[in-house]
N, C-alpha and C positions, 0 to 999 in steps of 0.2 A: 483672231476670230476662229472659232471651231465650227466650220460649216456643217460637219456631221452632227454636232450636238444640237444645232438649231434646224436640222433637216433642210439645208439649203444646198441643193444639188445642181439646179439649172436656173440661170438668169437669162431673160430675154430683154433686148433693148431696142426701142425705136429711136434711132439716132436722128433727132430733129433739131433744126436750127442752123445748119451750115450756111444756107443762103442768107438768112437774116443776119447772122454774124458778119458776113462779108459786106452786106449792104450797109449795116451800121457803121462800118469802117470805110465806106466809100470804095469798096473793092468789087470785082466781078464775083458773081455767085460761085463760079468754079473755084475761086481761091478759098472759099469757105469749105468746099469739099476737101481740098488739100489740107487745110487746117484741121479738119475733122479726123484725118488719119492719125495725127498725134494722139488725139483723145482715144481712138480705138486701140492704138498700141499700148497706152497707159492702162486701159481697161483689161486687155489681154494679160499683161504682166500682173495686174492686181488679182485677176482670177487665178492665175497660176500660184501666186504667193498665198492665196487664201483657200487653196484646195477646192475650188469650184470645178466641177467635172464637165459641165455643159454651159456654153455661152453662145446664144443665138442673137445675131444682129441683123436688123432690117436694112440691107444694102441697096436694093433696087426693087421696087414693086412693079406689078403688072400695069399699074396706072401711071408710073413714071415715064412711060413711052410718050405720054401726052405733053411732056415738057418740050421746050424748044429743041430743035434738031442739034444745035450747037452744044447744049447742055447734055443731051443724051449721048452724043458722040464723045464728049469729054468723059462722061461717067464710064462708058465702055472702055475707053483707053485707060482711065484712071484705075479701074479694077484690074486690068491686065498688068499695069505697071506696078500696082501695089503687090500683087502676087509675085511678080518677077523679082522685086526688090526685097520682100520680107519673108518669102516662103522658107528659104534656107534657115533664116534666123529662128523662126518659130518651130520649124521642124526639129532643130537641135534642142529646143526646149521641151519637146515631147507633145507638141500640139498636133492634133489630128483635124484636118480640114474636111468639112462637108459643105455641099451646096444644095440648098433647099429651094426648089422652084421648078418651073417648066423650062428645063434646060435644052429641050429640043426645038424651041421656038426659032423660026427662021430669022427673026429680027436680031437675034444675038449673033454677033460676028463669030465666024469659025475660030478665029484666034482665041477668043474668050473660052469657047467650048473646049478646045484642045487643052488649054492651060488649066482649066478647072478639073478636067479628068486626070491630067498628069498630077496635079497637086493632091487630089484625093488618093491616087495610087501611091505616090511617094510617101505620104504621111499616114497610110492606112494602119501601120502597126503601132503608132503612138498612143499613149494612154494617159498622159498628164491632164490634157484638156481637150474636149471635143468642141471645136470652134465651127459654128454653123453660120454660113453666109446665106441669108434669105435673098436670093438673086432671081429677078424676074418672078417674084413670088406674089401670089394672091391667094388668100385662104379660100375664097369661094371656088376658084379654079381647082385648088387642091382637092377640096371636098367633092366637087362634081366629077373630076377625073377618077377619084378613088371609088366613088359609087359605080361608075361605068366599069372600072377594072374588076370590082367585086362581082357585079352582075355577069360580066363576061366569063369570069373564072368559075363561078358556081352553077350558073345556068339552071338553077332550080329554086323553088321557093324555100326559104329557110326561116327558122324562128328568130325572134328578137334576141334571144340569148346568144345564138350563133353569130349574129351580126355584131353584137357588142364585143364579143371575144375576138372576132376575126377581122373586123373592118380596118383596124389600124394597120394591118399587114399590107394594105394596098395604098397607103399614103406615101408621100415622098421619101421620108426617112422613118421606116416603121419602128426602129428601136430607139428613137429619140424620146426621152421621157418628157412629160408635160412640164413646162416651166413652173417653178415655185414662185418666182418673182418676175414681174414685168416692170421695166422702167421706161418712161418716155420723157424726153427732155423738151425744152423750149416752151413749156407752159401749155401745150396742147393736151387735151384730155379725151382722146378717142383712140380706137384700136386700128383704124385705117386698114381693114382687111388683112390683119396680121394674126395668124395662128388662132382663128376663132374657135376651132374645135379643141385645140390643145389648152386654151386659156380658161377652160370652164371653171376651175377652182384655183386659179393663180392669184396671188396678191398683187394688186396694182398700185404703182406709185408714180407720181408726176412731179417733175422738177421744172422750175422756171429757167434754170441754167441752160444756155445754148450749148449744143453738143461740143463745139470746139473748146469750150471752157469747162467741160465736165471732167471730173477726175476722182482721185482717191477719196477726197473729203465727202463728196456726194455719194460715192459707193458705200463708204462706211456708214453714212447717215441712213442709207437705204437698208443696210444690213441690221443696224440697230433697231430701226422701226419694224423690220420683218420679224426680228426676234421677240418682239412684244405682242405680235398678233397671234391669236388663237385660231388655228385652222381646224374646223369641225367637219368640213365636206358634207354639210347638210344635216349632220347629226346634232343632237342637243348638247 
């Protein structure tokens, strides 16, 4: 697959179905998240092999705090554990880590914050793949905070052209390009407060496959379908 030829630079994924996968097998929901790690690893390797430059995955939303305290605690530990175990592996492969979200939130354990900052610093010179973890991320929160930062920085009335050209500089990761393709697994067909500003002209694809069972076959199917779509960005 020639990602440059079909202009596929950035894939965003809503990794859905871990809990359902576990429940279908009579397991605890947390075991589904553990199984989902294997699918994430497969996806990262696939992205590297296919010269995808940006991969953004929805790891933990601002709404996920409403889940049971046991599941939230597990997810905080799981994300720390995942970075501790896999960071060096992906660093050697040239993966640069980014974390997209409200990372100053007091609800996030300090251990997570320290590890995320360390990981971004350690991998900052890597160029093979930009891997973005949307963590404690909510698109409405990002937009609202960006508007406030924009107002605070400019303190004057400005024209719409200036807003359009400068607004992105106040978002969580200003240099992150808009996704070309959004994939959501497990049959759900909604955006769930994910990258609402950035997805304005993204191609959307939905798979019935639960995330722990998602792999190269589905990714290749998505690319094939993407290559057939004509992206006009509102033009005729």
